[in-house]
N, C-alpha and C positions, 0 to 999 in steps of 0.2 A: 592623291597629291595632284595639283594643276601643273601642266605643262604647255606654255603658249604655242599655239600652232602657227609659228611664225611663218613656214612655208607656204601654208594655205592664206594666210592673210596678205602676204606679199604677191603670191600668184594674183588673188583678187584685185589687189589695188592696180597691177600693172596691166594685167589682161583681160579682166573682164570690166573693170570700174572706170578706166580712163585715165590714169595717172600720167600715161604718156602724155596727153594733151596739155598737161601743166608742164611738164619737163621739157617741152618744146618752146614754152613762153619764155622770153628774156628774163622775167620776174624769178623764174626758179632754174637758170641756165646751170647753177652748179649742183641741182638735185640730181644726180645719177643714181642708176641703180646699185651702186656698191654704198652709198651713201643712206638710200632707203632701207636697204637690207640692214645697214649696221644700226640704225634707228629702231628699226622693228624689233631685232634681235635684242638690243638692250632694255628696250621696254618690255619685251617678253621676259628676261632673265629678272629685271626687278619685281614685276608682277609674281612670277612664280616663287622667287627666292625672298623676297622683302615683306609682300602684302598677304600673298596668299596663307602662309602660316599663321596670320594674325584672323583670319576670317572665323574662326570656330571661336576662337578666344574671345572676340569682341562681341559674338553673338551671346555667349554667356555671361560676359560682364555689363553690357549696356552701358548706359552714359549717366551715373548718378548725379542728382543735383542736390548739394549740400551746402549751406549757408551762402546761398546765392550764386555757387559756381558750378559749373559742369565738368565733370572729369572724364576724359576719353578712355578707351580701354588701354590696358597694359601694351606696351610696344608702339602704339598709336603715334605718340608725340615724335618719337625717335624716326619712325618710318617715314612719317610726315616731312621732317626735316632732312632725311635723307632724299627722299623724293624731290625736294625743292632744289638741295644742292646739286642734283641732276639736271637742274633746268627744265624740268617736265612742265612746270607749270605755265610758261611763257611758250611753249612750242610753236603755236600759231599766232601769237601777238607780235606787234608792230616792233621792229628792231629799234626804233627811235625812244620805244618805251622800256627797252630791255628784253623784249621778245627775241625769238627766232625767225619770226616770219614765214615759217613753213606752212604748207597747205593744209587745209582743213581735212582732207584726207588722211594724212599722217596722223593729225590729232584724233581723229575717229579710229584709226587702229589702234593707237596707244591706250586710248580711253577704254576700247572694248577690251584689252588685257588687263587693264587696273581693275574694271568689273568683274571680269573674271575672277582674279585674284581676292577682291572684297567689295560688292555694292555699296557697303556702308562707308568704307575709306573713298571711293571714287566719287561719292555723290559730292562731298564737301569741296574739292578743288573746281568741281564741275560748276557750282555756283559761282565759285570766284572768276572762273575765265568768263561766265557771263556778264558778270558785274563790268570786267576789263573792258568787254565787247560794247557795253552801255556806255561807259566813259568814255572810249576812244571815238564813237560817233556823236556823242551828245554833250557832253561835260566841256564847261569851260576851260580855257588853258591854265587858269589859276588852279582849279581843283585837278587838272590833270597833273600839273607840276608838283602838287602836295602828295598826291595818292597813288597815281596810276603805276609809277615803277615799282612801288612796295607791293601792290596787288599783283603785277605780273610776275614778280619773282617768287610771290607766294609769302614773304615775310609777314605780310596782312591776308586776311582771307575775307570774302565777301558773301552777303545773303542777298536773298530776293524776297521782300515782305509785301505780298498781296493779300493774303487770304484772312478774312475775319469772320466772327463766328456767324454773322447773317450774311456774309459775302464770299460764297466760294466761287462757283463758275461765274457766277453773276456779280461783276465789280460794280454794275450801277448801285447796288446796294452798300457801298463802301462808305464808312463813316468816319474814318479816321483823320483827323484836322490839322491844318498847318495855318500859323499865323506869323505875319511877316514882322520883322524887327527893322528897326531903324537902320541897322548897319549893314542889311541885305541878307543876313542871315533870316532863317524862320524858326518858329518853335512849334514841335510835333508832338500831337496828343492821340493817344488810342492805344489799343490793343490789336495785335497780330498772332494768328495761330497757324501751326503747322510750318513753323519757320525752320527749314533745313539748317543745321550748325549754327543757330541763332545765339548760342555759347558754347564756348569749349575753351580746353587749355591749350591749343597747338600753336596759337599765334598770340603776341601781345596786343594786337588790336583786331577788331571785327569792324568791317565796313557795311553797314546795313543800307541797302535801297530800298526806299520805303515809299509806297504810294498813299497819297493823303489828298485833302481837299481845302482849298482856301475860302475864307469866309463869303467871298463874292463869285465862287465858281459857279459856272452853269450846272444843270442837274445832270444826272447819268455820267458816263464813261468822258464825256467831252469836258468835265469839270475835274478831271483827276491829275495831279501833279506828282513829279517823281522827286525824291529827296536823297541825298546822300547825308546818313547821320552814323557818324564814328561811335564805337562803344567809349573810346577815350578821346579827348579833343586834342587836335594835333597844332602845336605851335607853328609860327612861320618859319623856325629852325627845322621843322620835321621831328621836334622831338615831343614826346607823349606829355599831354598835360592832364586836366582834371577828368574825373569821371563824367561821361555825360549823362542826362536824364532818362537812361533806357535801361530796363532789368529783365533779367528771365524769370517769369513766374512759376513755369512748372516746364516738366519734359514729358512728353506722351510715354505711355506704355503701349507698344506697338506691337502687330503680328510678326513683323521682320525688321531688317534692316536695323538690328538693336545696336550696332556700334556708331549709327547717325543719330546724333541728338536732335531731334525733332520739339522745337520749342514755342512756349506761349510768351510774347513779349510785350512788355508794357512800357508805353512812351510816354512820359511828360507828368510823372507823379509829383515832381517838385519844380513846378513852373514851366515845364516844356524841355523836350530834348532839342538841343540846336542841331539844324538842318541846313544842308545848303541845296540849291535848286540845279537839278540835272535838265537841261533843256530848257523849254519855255513853260512858263504857267500855264497849267490846263492841257498841256500836251505830253503829259507823262506817262500815257497809255502807250502812246508811240515809241517811246523811250525804251519803256519795259519790254516791248515785244521785240525789240533788238536781243534783249536777253532770253524772252521766252520762245521765239523761235527757234534758236540754236539750241536750247535747253530741250527742246521737243526731240530734236534728233540725238541728244546727249541722251534721254531718257530711252529712245529706241534703242541706243547701244548699251544700256543697261540690260535691256531683257536679252540681246544679243550675248553680252557677256555671261551672264547668269545661265544661259541657255548651253554655252559651251561649256562652263564648268558642271553644270549638272550630267551632260552627256560624258564627259570624261569620268566623272564619278560611277556613273551608271555602267559604263563600258568596262572598266576596271572591276567592278564588283562582278559583272557578268562573266567576265573570264575567269575569275578565282572561285565563285560559288557553284558548287557541284550538286546536281539533283537530277534523278531520272535519267534514261538513256535517250539521246537523240536519235532520229532516225539514220540509218546508216553507220551509226558508231559501232565499231566490232571491238574495242579495247575493254579491258577490264574495269570492272567499278562504274560508278557514275560520270554522266557528261558535265562538261561545264554548261551552265544554263546558255552561255552564249552562242551554243549550236543549237538551241531550240529554235524551231522557226518562228514563234510567236514573239520570243525575245529578240530574234533577229530582226523581225519586223518592226518593233518597237525601236530598237537602237537605229535601225536606217531611216526612221521618221525623225527620231531626233538629230541625227547628223544633218539629213537634208534641209529640215526647218531652221537649224542653226546656221548653215551655209545660205540659207535664202536670206535670212536675217541680215547677214554680215555683207552681202552682196547689195541689198536693198539700201542699208545704211550709208555704205561706202559710195553708191552710186548718188546718193542725196547729197553727201559730203562733196562729191565732185561736181555737181551742179552749183553749190554755193561757192566753191573755187573759181569755177568758169565765169559766174557773175562779177566775181571780183577782178578777173583779169581783161574781160571783154574790152575790148578798144573802140566801140561803137555802140550807138544806142540801141540798134536792132539786136546785136548780140546780147546786150546786157538785158533787156528786155526777155529775150527768149529763155537766157538760163535763171533769170530771176523767176520767171513763170514755171519753168521745169523744176526749182527747188521747191517752189511753193506747192507743185503737185506732189512731189515726193514726200515732203517732210510730214503730211498726216500719215500717209503709208507705212513711213519707215517707223514713225512713232508707235502707230496702234498695231500693226501686224508684228513688227518685232517684239513689241512687249506681250502681245497675245501668244505668239510663239514661244517667248520665255517661260511664261506661265504652262503651256502646254508641254513644253519639252520638260520643265522641272517636275510635271506631275507624271509623266512617263518615266522620269528616274526613280520616282518614289515607287511606282508600280513594278519595276524591274526588280528593285530591292525585297519586295514582297513585304512580309509582317516587318521585316527589320528596316525598311523605308518609312515605316510610321514610328520607329522607335528614334529619338533624337540623337542617339549617340553615333549613329551611322553618318550622320551629316546630310543626307539625302532631303530632310524635311526642310532643312535651313534653306536651300535654293528656292522652293516653292515658296516659303514663308516671304523671302527676300522679293521674289519676283511679282509675288502679288501686288504690291501697289504700283507698280511701273505703268499698268493700264488706268490707274487713276489718276495720279498727279502729272503735273504740266498739262493740264486740260485731259481730261478723260478721254477714253478712245471712242465713246459717243459723240462727243464734242469734235474729235479729230474727223469723224466720218461727215459730220455736219459740215465742216471747214471745206473738206473735199469737193463734195456734192453742191454746195450753195456758193462757195467762193472760186473755187479751183478749176472746176469742170467748164465755166462760163467764160475763163481766160482767153482773151484773144477771139472772142466769138467763138469758142470751141476748136480752135484751130490747134492749140496746145495739146489737148487731150487726144485728138485726132492724130496729130503727129507722132506722139507716143505711142498710141495703138500701131502705128504705120511701123514703127521700129521694133515692135515685138513681133508683128506680121514676118518682117525680114529676117529675123533670127530664126523663126519656125522654118521659113523656105530654104534657109541655110541648112538647117539639120535634115529637111527632105532631101535636098540636093546632095548631100554628103555620101547617101547610100551604104550608111554603115549599118549593118544589122543588129550590131551591138545597141543601139538606140532603141530597139523595138519600136512600140508605138508613140515615142516621144514627139514626133512632129505631128501626128493625127491628134493626139491628146491637147499638145499646145494649140494646135488651131483651134479646136474645140472651145478651149477656154477664152481664146481672143475673140471668138463670135460670140461667147456670152459677154463678154467685157463690151463689145460693141453694141448689142441689143440693150445691156442696161444703160449704156450711156445714153444711147437715143432716147431710152425712157426717161432717164432723169433730166436730160435737155429740154425735152417736151413738156415734162411734167412743171418746170419752172417755168417755160414759156407761157404754158396756158394757165399760170398761177395755181396749178394743183401743188402748193408748196408741203401740205401734209401728206402726199404721196410720197414726193421726194425725201422727205425726213423719215419716213415710213422704213425706206428702202436703204437709208443712208450707210448704215452698219453692214449689212450684205455686200453692199456695192462696194464699199473698202475693201473686202477681204476677197472679193472676185479681182478687183484691180491688182491687189498685191500678190494673190495667188499667180495670177498670168504674169505679171513680172518676174515672180519668183522663178517660175519654170523657164521661164526665157533667159534669164540671167545665168542658170544652173546649166541648161544647154549651150549657152554661150562659152562658159567655163569648160564644158567637155569639148568642144570646137576649137577652143585655143590650146588644148593640151595636146596636139598632135605631136608636137617636138618634145614634150615632157618625157619622164620616164614612161616605160608601159604600165606600171603600177598605178603610176598618178593618173593616166590616162583612163585606164580600166574604172577606177574609182571614182572620179569624175561623171564619166558616163553613167556609170550604175546610179550614181546618186541623181543624175538628171532624169535619167528613165523612171527610177522607182518614184521620185517626187509627180513627174508627169503621169504615171500610169496610176497611182493612186489617189495623192492629195488633190491633184487639179480634177480629179473626178466631182468634187464639190462644187465646183463654178456652175454647174448646170442647176442644181437645187438651189442654191443661192440666187441665181437670175430669176428662177421662179417666185422666190421669196419676194424679190424686190419687185415684180410686176403684180403679183396677185396676193400679197399679204396686207396691203395697205387698209382695205375696207375693214377687215377683220380687226387690225389694231387699232384704227380708230374707232371702232365700236365697243371696244374694250372700257368700261367705266370701273376703274380702280377705286375711286373715292367712294362709289355706291357699294361695293363690296367691303370697304373698310368702316364704313357707318353702322 
């Protein structure tokens, strides 16, 4: 059974990740703590009572395709319509389009709980929210008037169509084509694969955002345009018309997220699907990245959501399952396995990694919100760069942690974890996709090292490191013995991050790009672990006015993470500095021949 950790979520928003910065802005003048608590509590109730009970059902049922139509799992449609009736789809959308205009931080908190309820359920609305963001920023007023309000409400859902069989991470290879019509519309032709919620029975219409090339487009990504292609054409009066020339050709049989239909879509079998340009011709990638950047944070939140669900599942099992005698137990019979030191170690690791993922994802959402409310160019640049720095960390570390936590959950269940009936395996199967899609975690690492570290001449990353040092200094100055070696281990990890950052910036400045790329993945983990340790410590420091049990729990969590997991950074720094030559000497093609 899933129970939303609403108290921890609200505390992290308010006291760790800076929600108060937003509440002081006139844009959110009415967003008091009571309203925040009410929103978080209701989102948690809906996730626990309406979504979570459907998770196992969806895993078993899947999304069968029959007669050209995809059917979602039992209860899915009813839950979705209850969800949109609650106004959740438009939580952070512009009020002018029917949204509630709330901060991304609250949207991130709600999204965590929906993903804990069911990752398969939450991913569909996530793509719709991305389509809304792309339209708000780039679509014409005419398209907004016809489509935006119904996407914001959730009456219609949206998709993101990038991937093709030959064009995965490299969109230079994209072949889908668009041809101009005399009336200003376009005819779209081509095949798209791995399209999440490409077809389903939840809504009467589906609005596809499709990347394609015009005949005279420049080569490469500079020649890609973005088009809005509805499943059903929409009249000027808003009524649904004829079926567009787009169809679902297949649904993938996946390792996990079985309740989410992952579709192969065919455009233009019968003369071309009618589409409308979003933004400018040949500037589609910039429009799509509006969707993708926030979608990358949303995928990080998927890792967080599954981690929380897997932790709760394992904790409940460990308390109930009895085996052997734990050290110090004097009662009759066997002990709950939760009392055994090794199980304690795993549960503590699961809980600390989950809270790290939560804090990092919320911190990233905070940076996005601060960008949106900044009232001068300097502030807007700073927070936009900070959001850019945190996004690959939030996506990659949180999804890695999602897999690691879910795997530990299986381990705690022992042999029963390998049996599907217990449900522990589903969390691991579901979590495994998150480090892959919306840009693999390797691509996130490259983005961090090659694009984000050099921002403002390295000023942004150096300022970020200085903030982590300030938290470590505050821990040391607190003189609280219950922190143990937290300050020392945190400072050591920050030094590792500093040295690794210097190496990366020097490698780029000297043209040793392969050296930088070879160490990109361990670099991101060093940055994420150091940030995670600092945020856990900050949470413990800000808990002095909390009930004693909460203060003790958060201090223990920070201490455990810093004294155990943070020890990885020394070895990772060594990998970054020393492993480049060996990696580049490895010839995989020769071994395969």
